[in-house]
Each structure stands twice: as structure tokens, then as C-alpha cells.
C-alpha positions, 0 to 999 in steps of 0.5 A: 166155135173158138173156145180159146182162153186169152193168155199172154205167152210166156216168152212174150211176157219174159221179153217185156219184163226184161226190157222194162227192168233193163230200161228202169236201171239204165242198161242198154237193151234193144226192143224187138219189133214186137215190143216197138209196136206195143209201145207205139199203141198196140198190146200183146194178145195170145191164146191157149187152148181150154183146160190150161192146168197148173205148172204149164209152160206155154209156147204159143203165138202172139198177135197184136191188136189196137190198145184201148184209149185211154190206156192207163195203169190206173183209171176211175171208170165210174163214180156215182154220187152217194150223198153227204159225208158224216163223221168220216163216212165215205161220200162216194157211192160206187167207185170202179177202178181199173188196173192194167199194164205194168205196176210201177208204183202205187197209183195216184188216188188208190188209197183215197178211193178206198177211203172215200167210197162206200163201195169199190170195184177193182178191175184187173184186166191184162195186168202184167205185174211189176213192182212187188213192193207197190203191190204189198203197199196196195194190199196193206191199203186194202187190209185197212178197208172193210172187206165188205166194201171192196170187190176184186175182178180179174179178166184177161191175164192177171200176172205176177205182182198184180196176181199176188195183189188179187189173190192176197186180197181179203175181199171178194175175189171174182174171176171172169170165165176167160180170166187167167192168173199167172204166178212165178218167183219174185224177180228183180233187176240189179246192178251192183257188187257181190255184197249188194247181190247177196242182200238183194237175194235175201230181200227177195227170199223174204218177200217171197216167203211173205207172199207165200204165207199170205196166199196160203192163208187166203187159199186155205192151202198148205205153205208147201203147196203154195210154195210149189206155185213159185217154182224157179224158172217156171210160170204157174198158170191157172185158168178160171176153173183151176183158180177156183179149185185151188182157192185163189178166187171165191167165184167165177162170174160172167 
């Protein structure tokens, strides 16, 4: 029986992140055949053996499989009418939102869905991270929503900024048995002079410190403990069981 956990291989996610960052700032970079296939309608899938613990450097193979259609970073999966609205009371009974792929900006309609729905389920599946500022803005929107109205679900790989959004949320955080969380230091692509580089480094340090403080509060761990998850040059990987043990999630649910 194959009990492997689905996980995105570290080298693959690093190559993808580098390619996207270079393209965003207009620098020339050639995509490997693997990435060209991905952009033509395929997605990366890799596997790790059970029991992946903390601070594990992954060196695994990657396979490709057809990307689900439609493939959108933001997709409302289901809306169930919940009756009329009175005095600002949300008018939609249940809203299911899917976040996947790369986070480039706050998805259109994200705040409105939180505001106008009585219950919201945010499903993160194979969500590879992206813009940390967008994740911070989305977290602020979640903070302004009563936590008993929102549930977050993690399945497949939830990495980088998406993982910070999931773990930092003050609502229920639920991970599937095959879910995996991946954390790393804040990164940014920049073209500029030495002064601009210094300012960017200071901004990254402040951003990372804010995330560490937030995760320490949500996970019930010391700041030094959480800071250890943001090791330079390392990806810290949590299986569902490890995430539960460290307080990154509230429960595992099939």
C-alpha cells in the first residue's frame, strides 16, 4: 500500500519561485522543460515517505500530472443562499473558497466573501505561496471577520506565504491527513543599488519578525522556537501530525 505523503520537492519549488520572481521584475531567465510543461497545463507533484519531521531537507523526484480545470488562484466552489440580509447581516449561507497556485495579490472578492457570508470555508490545496504583503492583507481581513464564521482547510502542499496565512489565522485551522506545511525565511527579488538593497533587507527582517510574533501567539510556542522554523537557506516541513504537535493546526480531519 502506498502511504506516501504528497509534498512538493524543495528543488522544484525553489526553481519555480526563482523563475516567477525573475519574470516579475523583468529579468531574463529560461524555464526548464519541467517548468515549460507546467505552464502548458501541468502541475508539479512529488512524494515523500511518511514521518517527514521538522527541518528536513527534501531531495525527491517530481512527476507531472494534468492540472485541474478551471485552474484559478481564487475560485468560489459553492454558494448556498441563506436568506435575506437585515441590517448588515451576511446574506449568503455558505461560501467555499479555494486558494491554490501562486499568490500574486489579494484575490478579487476575498474581502466581500468574508463580509457577506454567514459561513466561509477557505480551502488551500497545493498553494505555493507568493506575495507576503498580500498574505498580510488577507490575514487582516480574516481578523476583521468573527472567527466562528471562518474555517481554514489545508490539503496537499501549503507553502510559504500561503502557509503563514493558514497558520496565522485566528479561526479554526484544519489539515487533511495528507496535508503538508512548508515554512522558510522571507525572500524577495530586487533590482537596485546598495542603498535599495539595504532598505529591502530591513523590510524583510521587519516582515519576518511580525510573522514570527504572530505564529508564536497562534501556536503557543516561544518566539525563539518559531524563529528556528525560519532558518536561512532551509525549508522547514511539517507533516499533518508534526503540525498538530507544534500547534500550527487545531485538528486533523479526513
